Structures are given as C-alpha cells and as structure tokens.
N, C-alpha and C positions, 0 to 999 in steps of 0.2 A: 504495500501499499504505502501509497507518495502522503507528503506532506501540505498543506493546504499553506500560507501563510496569510496571518491575522495583521489589519494594518490598525492601526486604532485610529476609533469617530473622530478627533480630536486631535491635531499634531500642534505638540506645547509647543511655543516660537517665544523668546523676549520681545514679547511687546513691553507697555507702558506699565511700569513696575513688577514686569515679570520677574523679575531676582530678586526681588523685595523680600527680605524675614520677617515683620512683624506689619503689622498692621501701621503703625506710625509710620513705618519709610516710606507702604505704597501710597498712604493720602500725601505726602511728600514730593513725590514720585510726578503721582499726579494732578498738584498741586505748580509744578514746576511745566510740564507740558500746558496746562493749563489757562493761566495767569501770569499775568507781567509783573515785576515790586509795582508797589503803590496802589496795590486796589485796596480800597476805603472800609469794606469788610471782608472779616476770615469770623466761620463758624468753628468753635471748637466743638470736639466729640467726643464722650470716653469711650479708649483703645476698649475694654474690655464689657462692653454691653454694644456691637456691630450694629446693635437694628435703631440704634442713637443716633448712628447714621442717614440709617433709610432711612428714620424718619424724619432727615434736616436737608432732602434734596430739594423738597419742595418751595423751603425758604431761599436754600444757595443759589438753583436758577432768580428768585427772583430780584434776591441783592445780587448775582453775577457774583456770590462771593464761593471760596472752596473751603472745602471741610478737611479741614486738619483733628489726627487723633490723638489725644494724649490720657495719662494717669490718669486716672479721679482724684488721685490723691496728690500729686504734683505736676506741671509744667515740664514737660517733653521739653531738653535743650533743645533736640531739630523743632518741636514745633513750635517754641519760642523764638528759634532761627527763620 
C-alpha cells in the first residue's frame, strides 16, 4: 500500500505578530502596523482577560485607537513605551 501526504488546511506563516510570545507583544505588533505615533487615544486592556480586548473593539473603531494589553496589577513597560 502507498501513502498519501496530508497537507495542513492552513499553512502557518509569519504575518503580523506571527512570532510573538504573548498577548502584550501581539497587541504591540498590531499597533505598530496600524497606527503612527502621536495618536490621541490608546485603549488599555487586561492581558489575562482577552475578552476585555474583544469588548473594546467597537470603541477602538470609533476612536481609531489601538488596543494595548497589560497586566491588571502593573502597567507593562512595553505598553507604556
């Protein structure tokens, strides 16, 4: 009997944030691609509650503001920068 090679349904590539290791890095990578410095608004979301970021999407659209994630107990240095 022969074998049939099975290909993945979705080939993974290094798109925006494709190589990030956590939500904070992913949010930062997306913000760098979609917004420039000097934007008037930024939306902060808790890193450990991803649903908070999803809830912030309509506000992000209305204000044209990126959603950055951070720990709820302390502002992440990457987010602050």
